[in-house]
VEXDREN-2710 file (C-alpha; in Angstrom, 1 decimal):
% VEXDREN-2710
k/r/px/py/pz
1/UNK/0.0/0.2/0.0
2/UNK/1.4/3.3/-1.0
3/UNK/2.2/6.0/1.6
4/UNK/3.8/9.3/1.7
5/UNK/6.0/9.7/4.2
6/UNK/7.2/13.1/2.7
7/UNK/4.0/15.8/2.4
8/UNK/6.3/17.1/-0.5
9/UNK/5.9/13.7/-2.4
10/UNK/2.0/13.7/-1.7
11/UNK/1.8/17.3/-3.3
12/UNK/3.7/16.1/-6.1
13/UNK/1.2/13.4/-6.5
14/UNK/-2.0/15.6/-6.7
15/UNK/-4.0/15.1/-9.7
16/UNK/-5.7/18.5/-10.6
17/UNK/-9.7/17.9/-11.7
18/UNK/-10.8/21.3/-11.9
19/UNK/-9.9/25.1/-10.8
20/UNK/-10.6/24.0/-7.3
21/UNK/-10.6/20.2/-7.3
22/UNK/-7.6/17.6/-6.5
23/UNK/-7.4/13.9/-6.4
24/UNK/-4.4/12.4/-4.2
25/UNK/-4.4/8.5/-5.1
26/UNK/-4.3/6.1/-2.4
27/UNK/-3.1/2.7/-3.4
28/UNK/-5.9/0.0/-3.0
29/UNK/-8.4/3.0/-1.8
30/UNK/-10.2/5.7/-3.4
31/UNK/-8.3/8.9/-3.6
32/UNK/-8.5/11.5/-1.4
33/UNK/-10.7/14.1/-3.1
34/UNK/-9.1/18.0/-2.3
35/UNK/-11.1/21.3/-2.5
36/UNK/-9.0/24.0/-2.9
37/UNK/-7.7/26.7/-5.3
38/UNK/-4.3/27.7/-5.7
39/UNK/-3.6/29.9/-3.1
40/UNK/-5.4/27.5/-0.6
41/UNK/-3.7/24.7/-1.9
42/UNK/-0.5/26.3/-1.5
43/UNK/-1.2/27.1/2.1
44/UNK/-2.1/23.5/3.4
45/UNK/0.6/23.0/6.1
46/UNK/2.2/19.6/5.8
47/UNK/0.1/18.1/8.6
48/UNK/-3.3/18.3/6.4
49/UNK/-1.1/15.6/4.1
50/UNK/0.2/13.5/6.7
51/UNK/-3.0/13.0/8.7
52/UNK/-5.1/12.7/5.4
53/UNK/-3.1/9.8/4.2
54/UNK/-3.2/8.0/7.7
55/UNK/-7.0/8.6/7.9
56/UNK/-7.6/7.5/4.0
57/UNK/-5.8/4.1/4.9
58/UNK/-7.6/3.4/8.3
59/UNK/-9.4/0.4/8.6
60/UNK/-13.1/0.7/7.0
61/UNK/-12.6/4.1/5.2
62/UNK/-14.7/4.5/2.2
63/UNK/-13.8/7.8/1.6
64/UNK/-11.8/11.0/2.7
65/UNK/-12.8/14.4/1.5
66/UNK/-10.4/17.5/2.4
67/UNK/-12.1/21.0/2.5
68/UNK/-10.3/24.1/1.9
69/UNK/-10.5/25.3/5.6
70/UNK/-8.2/22.3/6.3
71/UNK/-5.5/22.1/8.5
72/UNK/-4.0/19.5/11.1
73/UNK/-6.1/18.5/13.8
74/UNK/-6.3/15.8/16.4
75/UNK/-5.8/12.5/14.4
76/UNK/-7.4/13.8/10.9
77/UNK/-7.3/17.1/9.6
78/UNK/-9.8/19.7/10.7
79/UNK/-12.1/20.7/7.9
80/UNK/-12.4/17.2/6.5
81/UNK/-15.4/14.7/5.6
82/UNK/-15.1/10.7/6.1
83/UNK/-17.2/7.7/4.8
84/UNK/-17.2/4.7/6.4
85/UNK/-20.0/1.4/5.6
86/UNK/-18.3/-0.7/8.7
87/UNK/-16.4/1.4/11.4
88/UNK/-17.1/4.5/13.5
89/UNK/-14.5/6.9/14.1
90/UNK/-15.0/9.1/17.4
91/UNK/-12.1/11.6/16.2
92/UNK/-14.1/12.7/13.5
93/UNK/-16.6/14.3/16.2
94/UNK/-13.8/15.3/18.5
95/UNK/-13.8/16.4/22.2
96/UNK/-16.9/19.1/21.2
97/UNK/-19.8/17.0/20.2
98/UNK/-21.8/18.5/17.8
99/UNK/-20.1/21.7/17.5
100/UNK/-22.5/23.8/15.1
101/UNK/-23.4/27.3/14.5
102/UNK/-27.0/29.2/14.6
103/UNK/-28.3/32.2/13.1
104/UNK/-30.6/34.6/14.6
105/UNK/-32.0/37.2/12.5
106/UNK/-33.6/40.6/13.7
107/UNK/-35.7/43.3/12.4
108/UNK/-33.6/45.8/13.6
109/UNK/-32.3/48.1/11.2
110/UNK/-28.0/48.1/10.8
111/UNK/-28.2/51.6/11.8
112/UNK/-29.5/51.1/15.3
113/UNK/-25.7/50.4/16.1
114/UNK/-23.9/53.0/15.0
115/UNK/-23.9/54.5/18.1
116/UNK/-21.2/52.8/20.1
117/UNK/-22.8/53.3/23.4
118/UNK/-26.0/51.0/21.8
119/UNK/-23.7/48.5/20.9
120/UNK/-22.1/48.2/24.1
121/UNK/-25.5/48.5/25.9
122/UNK/-26.3/45.3/24.1
123/UNK/-22.8/43.7/24.7
124/UNK/-23.8/44.1/28.1
125/UNK/-27.1/42.8/27.9
126/UNK/-25.9/39.4/26.5
127/UNK/-22.9/39.1/28.6
128/UNK/-25.7/39.4/31.6
129/UNK/-27.8/36.3/30.4
130/UNK/-24.9/34.1/28.6
131/UNK/-21.7/33.3/30.6
132/UNK/-18.2/32.3/28.7
133/UNK/-15.7/30.4/28.6
134/UNK/-14.5/27.1/30.5
135/UNK/-16.3/26.2/34.0
136/UNK/-19.6/26.6/35.0
137/UNK/-20.0/30.3/35.3
138/UNK/-23.4/31.8/36.2
139/UNK/-25.1/35.1/34.6
140/UNK/-27.2/37.4/36.7
141/UNK/-29.9/37.6/34.0
142/UNK/-30.0/33.7/33.0
143/UNK/-32.8/31.5/33.5
144/UNK/-32.4/28.3/36.5
145/UNK/-32.7/24.7/35.3
146/UNK/-33.2/21.8/37.0
147/UNK/-30.7/19.1/36.1
148/UNK/-33.3/16.4/35.5
149/UNK/-35.1/18.8/32.7
150/UNK/-31.9/19.7/31.1
151/UNK/-30.9/15.4/31.2
152/UNK/-34.0/15.4/29.4
153/UNK/-33.7/17.8/27.0
154/UNK/-30.1/15.7/26.4
155/UNK/-32.8/12.6/25.9
156/UNK/-35.5/14.2/23.7
157/UNK/-33.8/17.3/21.8
158/UNK/-36.0/20.4/20.7
159/UNK/-39.3/18.5/21.5
160/UNK/-38.6/19.7/24.8
161/UNK/-37.4/23.4/23.9
162/UNK/-40.8/25.0/25.5
163/UNK/-39.6/23.9/29.0
164/UNK/-36.5/26.7/28.2
165/UNK/-39.0/29.1/26.9
166/UNK/-38.0/28.6/23.3
167/UNK/-40.4/29.7/20.4
168/UNK/-41.7/26.0/19.4
169/UNK/-41.7/26.9/15.6
170/UNK/-37.9/27.2/16.2
171/UNK/-37.4/23.3/15.9
172/UNK/-38.7/23.3/12.6
173/UNK/-35.3/25.3/11.6
174/UNK/-32.7/22.8/12.9
175/UNK/-30.5/20.5/11.0
176/UNK/-32.3/17.8/13.0
177/UNK/-34.6/17.6/15.9
178/UNK/-33.8/14.8/17.9
179/UNK/-30.9/12.9/17.3
180/UNK/-30.7/9.1/18.1
181/UNK/-33.7/7.5/16.5
182/UNK/-31.8/5.4/14.1
183/UNK/-30.9/1.7/15.2
184/UNK/-27.2/0.4/15.0
185/UNK/-26.7/-2.9/13.8
186/UNK/-30.5/-3.8/15.2
187/UNK/-29.8/-1.9/18.5
188/UNK/-31.8/0.9/19.4
189/UNK/-30.0/3.5/21.3
190/UNK/-31.3/3.9/24.6
191/UNK/-30.7/7.5/25.6
192/UNK/-32.8/7.6/28.9
193/UNK/-30.8/4.3/30.2
194/UNK/-27.8/6.2/29.7
195/UNK/-28.7/8.9/31.5
196/UNK/-29.7/7.3/34.6
197/UNK/-26.0/5.5/34.4
198/UNK/-24.3/9.0/33.9
199/UNK/-26.3/10.4/36.9
200/UNK/-25.4/7.2/39.2
201/UNK/-21.7/6.6/37.8
202/UNK/-20.4/9.9/36.7
203/UNK/-20.9/13.0/38.7
204/UNK/-18.6/15.3/36.9
205/UNK/-20.5/14.7/33.5
206/UNK/-23.8/15.8/35.8
207/UNK/-22.2/18.7/37.1
208/UNK/-22.0/20.0/33.7
209/UNK/-25.2/19.8/32.7
210/UNK/-25.6/23.6/34.4
211/UNK/-23.6/25.0/31.3
212/UNK/-26.6/25.3/29.2
213/UNK/-27.1/28.4/27.5
214/UNK/-23.6/29.4/27.7
215/UNK/-20.3/29.7/25.1
216/UNK/-17.3/27.9/25.5
217/UNK/-13.9/29.3/25.4
218/UNK/-11.6/28.8/22.6
219/UNK/-12.9/29.9/18.8
220/UNK/-16.8/30.2/20.2
221/UNK/-18.3/33.6/19.7
222/UNK/-21.7/35.5/19.5
223/UNK/-21.3/37.9/16.6
224/UNK/-23.8/40.9/15.5
225/UNK/-23.5/41.6/12.0
226/UNK/-24.9/43.5/9.2
227/UNK/-26.9/41.4/6.8
228/UNK/-26.4/41.8/2.9
229/UNK/-28.2/40.1/0.4
230/UNK/-26.5/40.0/-2.9
231/UNK/-28.7/41.1/-6.1
232/UNK/-30.8/37.8/-7.2
233/UNK/-31.1/36.0/-4.0
234/UNK/-33.8/38.4/-2.2
235/UNK/-36.2/35.6/-3.2
236/UNK/-34.5/33.0/-1.4
237/UNK/-33.0/34.7/1.5
238/UNK/-36.7/35.9/2.2
239/UNK/-38.0/32.4/2.4
240/UNK/-34.8/31.4/4.6
241/UNK/-35.9/34.4/6.8
242/UNK/-32.8/36.8/6.0
243/UNK/-33.6/40.5/5.9
244/UNK/-30.8/42.7/4.1
245/UNK/-30.0/45.7/6.0
246/UNK/-31.2/44.4/9.4
247/UNK/-29.1/42.8/12.2
248/UNK/-28.5/39.3/12.6
249/UNK/-26.6/37.7/15.0
250/UNK/-24.4/34.5/14.3
251/UNK/-23.2/32.2/17.3
252/UNK/-20.6/29.3/17.6
253/UNK/-20.7/26.8/20.2
254/UNK/-21.4/23.2/21.2
255/UNK/-22.2/20.7/24.0
256/UNK/-19.6/22.4/26.4
257/UNK/-18.4/20.5/29.3
258/UNK/-21.0/17.9/29.1
259/UNK/-20.0/16.8/25.5
260/UNK/-16.5/17.0/26.2
261/UNK/-16.5/14.6/29.2
262/UNK/-18.6/12.1/27.1
263/UNK/-16.3/12.2/24.3
264/UNK/-12.9/12.1/26.6
265/UNK/-14.9/8.8/28.4
266/UNK/-14.8/7.1/24.8
267/UNK/-11.2/8.2/23.8
268/UNK/-9.6/6.8/27.2
269/UNK/-11.9/3.7/26.6
270/UNK/-11.2/2.9/23.4
271/UNK/-7.3/3.7/23.6
272/UNK/-7.5/1.0/26.5
273/UNK/-8.9/-1.5/24.1
274/UNK/-6.4/-0.7/21.5
275/UNK/-3.8/-1.7/24.3
276/UNK/-5.1/-4.5/25.6
277/UNK/-5.7/-6.0/21.9
278/UNK/-2.1/-4.7/21.2
279/UNK/-3.7/-3.0/18.0
280/UNK/-1.4/-0.4/16.7
281/UNK/-2.2/3.5/16.6
282/UNK/-2.4/4.3/12.9
283/UNK/0.5/6.9/12.4
284/UNK/0.7/7.5/16.1
285/UNK/-2.3/9.3/16.0
286/UNK/-4.4/8.6/19.4
287/UNK/-7.4/10.2/17.9
288/UNK/-7.7/7.6/14.9
289/UNK/-9.0/4.9/17.2
290/UNK/-12.3/3.3/16.1
291/UNK/-14.7/0.6/16.6
292/UNK/-16.4/-1.5/14.3
293/UNK/-20.2/-1.0/13.9
294/UNK/-22.6/-3.7/15.9
295/UNK/-19.6/-3.9/18.9
296/UNK/-20.8/-2.6/22.1
297/UNK/-18.0/0.4/21.9
298/UNK/-19.7/1.5/18.8
299/UNK/-23.1/1.1/20.3
300/UNK/-22.1/3.1/23.5
301/UNK/-20.0/5.9/21.5
302/UNK/-23.4/7.0/19.4
303/UNK/-25.5/6.7/22.3
304/UNK/-23.4/9.5/24.1
305/UNK/-22.8/11.4/20.9
306/UNK/-26.6/11.5/20.6
307/UNK/-26.8/12.9/24.1
308/UNK/-24.3/15.4/23.5
309/UNK/-26.0/16.5/20.0
310/UNK/-29.2/17.3/21.7
311/UNK/-27.4/19.2/24.3
312/UNK/-26.0/21.2/22.0
313/UNK/-28.9/21.9/19.8
314/UNK/-30.9/23.0/22.9
315/UNK/-28.0/25.0/24.0
316/UNK/-28.0/26.8/20.7
317/UNK/-31.6/27.6/20.8
318/UNK/-31.5/28.8/24.6
319/UNK/-28.7/31.7/23.6
320/UNK/-30.5/32.6/20.7
321/UNK/-33.3/33.5/23.3
322/UNK/-31.1/35.3/25.6
323/UNK/-29.8/37.1/22.5
324/UNK/-33.0/38.2/21.5
325/UNK/-34.0/39.0/25.0
326/UNK/-31.0/41.2/25.4
327/UNK/-31.7/43.5/22.0
328/UNK/-35.1/44.2/23.2
329/UNK/-33.9/45.2/26.5
330/UNK/-31.7/47.9/24.5
331/UNK/-34.3/48.4/21.8
332/UNK/-37.9/47.7/23.2
333/UNK/-40.2/45.8/20.0
334/UNK/-37.3/44.2/18.4
335/UNK/-38.4/41.1/16.8
336/UNK/-36.2/38.2/15.7
337/UNK/-36.6/34.7/14.7
338/UNK/-34.0/31.8/14.3
339/UNK/-33.0/31.2/10.7
340/UNK/-31.2/27.7/11.0
341/UNK/-28.8/25.7/13.3
342/UNK/-26.4/23.5/11.6
343/UNK/-23.5/21.2/13.0
344/UNK/-20.1/20.9/11.7
345/UNK/-18.7/18.0/14.2
346/UNK/-21.2/15.2/13.8
347/UNK/-21.3/11.6/12.9
348/UNK/-24.6/10.8/10.6
349/UNK/-26.1/7.8/8.8
350/UNK/-26.8/8.9/5.1
351/UNK/-27.5/7.5/2.0
352/UNK/-24.4/8.2/-0.3
353/UNK/-23.8/7.3/-3.8
354/UNK/-26.8/4.8/-3.3
355/UNK/-25.7/3.0/-0.2
356/UNK/-26.0/4.0/3.4
357/UNK/-22.9/5.3/5.1
358/UNK/-21.7/6.9/8.4
359/UNK/-20.8/10.3/7.1
360/UNK/-18.4/12.2/9.6
361/UNK/-17.9/15.9/9.4
362/UNK/-14.9/16.9/11.0
363/UNK/-15.3/20.6/10.8
364/UNK/-17.3/20.2/7.8
365/UNK/-21.1/21.3/7.2
366/UNK/-23.7/19.3/6.0
367/UNK/-24.9/21.3/2.1
368/UNK/-27.8/19.6/1.1
369/UNK/-29.4/21.2/-2.3
370/UNK/-32.7/21.8/-3.3
371/UNK/-34.7/18.4/-4.2
372/UNK/-32.3/16.2/-1.7
373/UNK/-34.1/13.2/-0.7
374/UNK/-33.3/14.0/3.1
375/UNK/-35.0/17.4/2.9
376/UNK/-38.3/15.8/1.8
377/UNK/-41.3/17.4/4.2
378/UNK/-39.2/20.1/5.5
379/UNK/-39.3/24.0/4.6
380/UNK/-36.2/23.4/2.6
381/UNK/-37.2/20.9/0.2
382/UNK/-37.4/22.9/-2.8
383/UNK/-34.6/25.0/-1.9
384/UNK/-32.2/23.2/0.0
385/UNK/-31.0/24.4/3.6
386/UNK/-29.0/27.4/4.6
387/UNK/-25.3/26.9/5.6
388/UNK/-23.9/29.0/8.2
389/UNK/-20.1/29.6/7.3
390/UNK/-18.3/31.8/9.7
391/UNK/-15.4/33.9/8.4
392/UNK/-13.4/36.2/10.9
393/UNK/-14.7/39.4/12.3
394/UNK/-13.0/41.7/9.5
395/UNK/-13.5/39.0/6.3
396/UNK/-17.2/38.9/7.4
397/UNK/-19.1/35.4/7.1
398/UNK/-21.5/34.0/4.9
399/UNK/-24.8/32.3/4.6
400/UNK/-24.9/30.1/1.4
401/UNK/-26.9/27.0/0.0
402/UNK/-25.8/24.0/-1.4
403/UNK/-25.9/22.8/-5.1
404/UNK/-26.1/19.8/-6.9
405/UNK/-22.4/19.3/-7.6
406/UNK/-21.9/19.0/-3.7
407/UNK/-22.7/15.3/-4.4
408/UNK/-19.2/14.7/-5.0
409/UNK/-18.2/15.7/-1.6
410/UNK/-21.0/13.9/0.3
411/UNK/-23.0/16.8/0.1
412/UNK/-20.8/18.6/2.6
413/UNK/-18.5/22.1/2.5
414/UNK/-16.1/23.6/4.9
415/UNK/-17.4/24.9/8.4
416/UNK/-15.3/28.2/7.9
417/UNK/-12.2/29.8/7.0
418/UNK/-9.7/27.5/9.0
419/UNK/-7.0/28.4/10.8
420/UNK/-4.1/29.6/9.5
421/UNK/-1.7/30.0/12.6
422/UNK/-1.8/27.5/15.4
423/UNK/-3.0/29.4/18.8
424/UNK/0.7/29.1/20.4
425/UNK/2.0/30.6/17.2
426/UNK/-0.4/33.6/17.3
427/UNK/0.6/34.2/20.8
428/UNK/4.0/34.4/20.1
429/UNK/4.1/36.5/16.8
430/UNK/1.0/38.6/17.1
431/UNK/1.4/42.0/18.7
432/UNK/-1.8/42.5/20.9
433/UNK/-2.0/46.5/20.2
434/UNK/-1.9/45.6/16.3
435/UNK/-4.7/43.0/16.8
436/UNK/-6.7/45.7/18.8
437/UNK/-6.0/48.6/16.6
438/UNK/-7.0/46.4/13.6
439/UNK/-10.6/45.5/15.0
440/UNK/-11.1/49.5/16.2
441/UNK/-10.2/50.5/12.5
442/UNK/-13.1/48.2/11.2
443/UNK/-15.3/49.6/13.8
444/UNK/-15.9/46.3/15.6
445/UNK/-16.3/46.3/19.1
446/UNK/-15.7/43.4/21.6
447/UNK/-16.9/42.4/25.1
448/UNK/-13.3/42.3/26.5
449/UNK/-10.4/44.6/26.9
450/UNK/-8.1/42.9/24.2
451/UNK/-9.4/40.6/21.5
452/UNK/-7.7/37.2/22.0
453/UNK/-4.6/36.6/20.0
454/UNK/-5.1/33.4/19.3
455/UNK/-8.3/34.3/17.5
456/UNK/-7.2/37.3/15.9
457/UNK/-8.3/37.6/11.8
458/UNK/-4.9/37.3/11.2
459/UNK/-4.2/33.7/12.7
460/UNK/-7.2/32.5/10.1
461/UNK/-6.9/31.7/6.3
462/UNK/-8.1/34.4/3.9
463/UNK/-11.9/34.2/3.5
464/UNK/-12.0/35.1/0.1
465/UNK/-10.1/32.4/-1.0
466/UNK/-11.9/29.8/0.7
467/UNK/-14.9/30.9/-0.5
468/UNK/-13.8/31.0/-4.1
469/UNK/-12.6/27.6/-3.7
470/UNK/-16.5/26.5/-2.8
471/UNK/-17.7/28.6/-5.6
472/UNK/-15.5/27.4/-8.1
473/UNK/-16.1/23.5/-7.4
474/UNK/-19.5/24.5/-7.4
475/UNK/-20.7/23.3/-4.1
476/UNK/-22.5/26.5/-3.0
477/UNK/-23.8/29.6/-3.6
478/UNK/-23.9/32.8/-1.3
479/UNK/-27.5/33.7/-0.2
480/UNK/-26.0/36.6/2.2
481/UNK/-22.8/38.2/3.7
482/UNK/-22.5/39.1/7.3
483/UNK/-20.2/42.0/8.3
484/UNK/-19.6/42.0/11.9
485/UNK/-20.5/44.9/14.4
486/UNK/-19.5/43.2/17.7
487/UNK/-17.9/40.5/18.8
488/UNK/-18.9/38.0/22.1
489/UNK/-15.8/35.9/23.1
490/UNK/-14.1/34.6/26.2
491/UNK/-10.4/35.2/27.0
492/UNK/-10.2/31.9/28.9
493/UNK/-8.4/30.0/26.0
494/UNK/-9.2/26.5/27.3
495/UNK/-9.8/23.6/25.4
496/UNK/-12.7/22.1/27.7
497/UNK/-16.1/22.9/25.9
498/UNK/-14.7/24.2/22.6
499/UNK/-13.9/22.8/19.1
END
């Protein structure tokens, strides 16, 4: 079996398929598909190729796809899509189960945020309701919920959102309402029984339930934005509930410490099994541990993944409820609705190329176009669903919609810009006063004194080149451009609860 021990050799083996499409041959396996224009391809770090080859050659992998936001991650590249009929890889989901995006559209005119005092008032109103960072901080204006009700939300997903004061109609605007309804090799996933075990044996996991309605650290954020709809996309934007010239709010978060603890237990357990069974780690990557479908390890992982995913969805919806309340506190009468919620760290069973596959999106977003069978009976059957792509505060973000050509990437695209600098590198090389001055020059406010260096816009890839790669490959079209007005983030860069 061919391997590429030298990333330069892997680059030389690339076969160009189009202006932003490449194949990397893997002996005895399907070639790796890479979506990247010339600028993005030149910027891929060596770790992308090393991890892509390790993953493509792993047991049970039917296909690996690498997006333009890809960079070296844990086990496999962040920004990749993995397909398998026979094995589950928890590393494709990672430590933040169902890390995801949501977008709230308000009817507040953008001009309302021109005044910095008004923006600061909204920032303070949001922070009074939504804690940020690792741990279990409380916000003075946040609601208090019983841990058993929160556990019920983890079991039943959006069917429980009414208890949390979340509009019931928002459930129709989520990627999926309740994770965990499918069967795995004839075994039902009993989320209720699993929660009883967690409550009995894992007090640390239970303690994380109180983080519902909060942002994590790292790259999690909330961002108020001006919405601009390009000419010709007005009708589709209107169907999605997007309003040009009005204030929108984009959120990035996941299952917090609850999902982190669930994931950590499975990584540790599977690694112990590998040691006991004498199975070598692929390429020395601990995060490429895996379990064959139908084994108890696979069933147990999917059960906990579903719990974490349900928690993450309700967490997002509660955050959006709080954000809307904050705007209404400063601007009475403001109305708002959820546009969409979509995950970019999840495993799902989907029909791909005529057969059922487990599709793992690691820093990748579902992109079902109009007419896709999975959208039948939904609001998006005739349009495709919204895709929420965060870039960075300076470059802006995008809302897109998938196209039929996305079939070649298992109906998936990138989840954002992707990192150009590692966190430690950014902290070493960037100058705080320069980063803060650049944010001020773009009239972007922040809830802290200084913007985190490792989250600086320059630490991320050229988002225009990323979007160009997507459009050149024909995967998606732009429905709206989002321009940042202020950012909610945390200076605590702990990995717990962050993607």
